[in-house]
C-alpha positions, 0 to 999 in steps of 0.5 A: 392264441391256439393255432390248432384249436379251430371253430367248427362253424368256420371250417364249414364256411371253407374260408381261407384263413391267414392267422388263426387265434381262435377263440380270440381272433382270426384274420382271413386272406381276404383281409377281413377280421373276425373276433370271438372274444367280445362282450355285448355293448352297453350304453352309457347312462346318467341313471345312477340307480340302475348302475350301483350309484355310478353315472356314465358318459362317453366322450370323444377325446380325439376327433381325428383318430376317434379315440374316446373315453367312458367316464364313471362318476360315483354319485355318493363319493362325489357328493361327499368329496368336497374340496378334495375331489375324487382320485382319478383312474385312467383304466385301460382294458385287456384283450390281447391288444386286439379284442374287448372294449371299454364299452362292452359289458365285461369292462363296463361292469368292472370299472363301474365296480371299481368307481363304486368301491374305491370312490374314484372317477374312472376314465376308461379308454376305448383304444384302437385295436390291432391288427387293423391298428398295430402297436404302437397305436394303443400306446398313443391313444392311452397317452392322448386319453391321459393328456385329455384327462389332465386338461380337465376340460370335461365338466365332470373332471373340472368338478370332481377330479383331484389331479394330484391323485391320478392312477394308471390301471389296466389288465393283461394288454392294458397293464402293458399299455399303462406301464408304457404310459407311465414310462412316457409320463416320466420323460414328458412331464409338463406343467399341464400333465397330472402327477402319477400317484400310482400304477396298477398292473393286473396280470400285465402282458410282458413276455420275452424270447427266452423261456423262464423256468416257470413258463416251462411248467405250462408247456402241458397246455394247462394254462389259459395262455400256454407259452407257444400261444403267447409267442404268436401274439406279439408279432401279430399285433405289431404287424410282424415288425417286432418279435418277442425280444422287443423291449416293449414286452421285455423292458430293460432294467434301465427303463423300469428304473426310470419310472417316476411314480412312487407307488406300484401295485403288481397283481399276478395270478398263481397259475398264469403263464405271465406270473413271473413276467410280472413279478420281475419288474415288480422286484426291480422297481423295488430294488432300484429305489428301495428308500423312496418306492412302495411296491405291493404285490398281490398274488392270487393262488390257484387262479389264472389270467383274468379270473377277476373279470368273469368271476367277480363274485369269488372271494379271490376276486373280491380280495383283489378288488379290495387290495386295489381299493386300499392301494388307491385310498392308502388305507391302513393295510398292514393287516393284509400281509400274507393273509389267506382268503379261501375261495371257491374251487378252481374251474376250467377256462371255458367256465371262468371265461363264460363264453358258452358253447364257443368255449366248449369247442376249444377243448376241455381242461382239468379243473384241479389246481396243481399240488392237490391244492383244493381252493384258491387263495390271495396273498398281499405283500406290501413292501415298504421302504 
């Protein structure tokens, strides 16, 4: 998202750049698009042994648009589920609405881990990306995937899914998309639509035209997504038709209150520029329906945006996954409240995201957390009413 950070390779090419958001995406004046933040394609496979006991399969859910999903079925959980079936998690990947894929290695590995750890049937959505397909295309694609999953027309869903335990989950841009999917489900409920048992948003993309106090702290360019970079994203992915005052990234209180799902998990990272934007709707959800809504807030101190995807073996990443697993399965979790889990020292952005030399050209960043903190930790606050 940094307009002043450019790729040396493309500078040599001398191509005319229209929009430069390196190291994420670049649009040229000839209309061509170059994506930098992406991971290698991974084939789906029925070989459970080579994929943590999880079989995967790709399905086109809308032939007209080409929208597809990747299903993740944990074999052991499926064998023992019996009549109860498995919870269903409709997962929407992040990537600033314009990069990454449900079929890429990063999200294939993450959703495999989610399916195996939680014992859930994951429906990972391959939605169409901006700028070729501006917002609200991604919203429509996620909605189409939910409708398809609700139909139970797929043999895996028909045999193993428990429609009463359907969760919407996503990170970053995907967190924003599943929020709007939940809002739409709250207003367009019909007999064929699955009930939404819970909403899981990990480092969701919400923003606004007015700076919040916490966002001013990152004006020195020490965060993964500094505010001036985030400011440029929404106009880009909406083809210039919306600004940062758009209700789709700065949802009104009335919309937040309209959510029908009773359980919400909001995960934020302590060093993430978007942290306060995630905490605000969580607080509003809690305050509106305190007697009937459970809101779980998971905060990973010392960590930045998307850390769990690129460093899954870190203690804080494992802790976040454990919180999501417990939220889905409603296991006793009172002992989690306000506990600290030590992790490893915070690393620079280029190391966390592990994109090699391309990241090195983006510039160096301080690896030390603020206020002298040496290691990140995770706290989970469960709010029950």
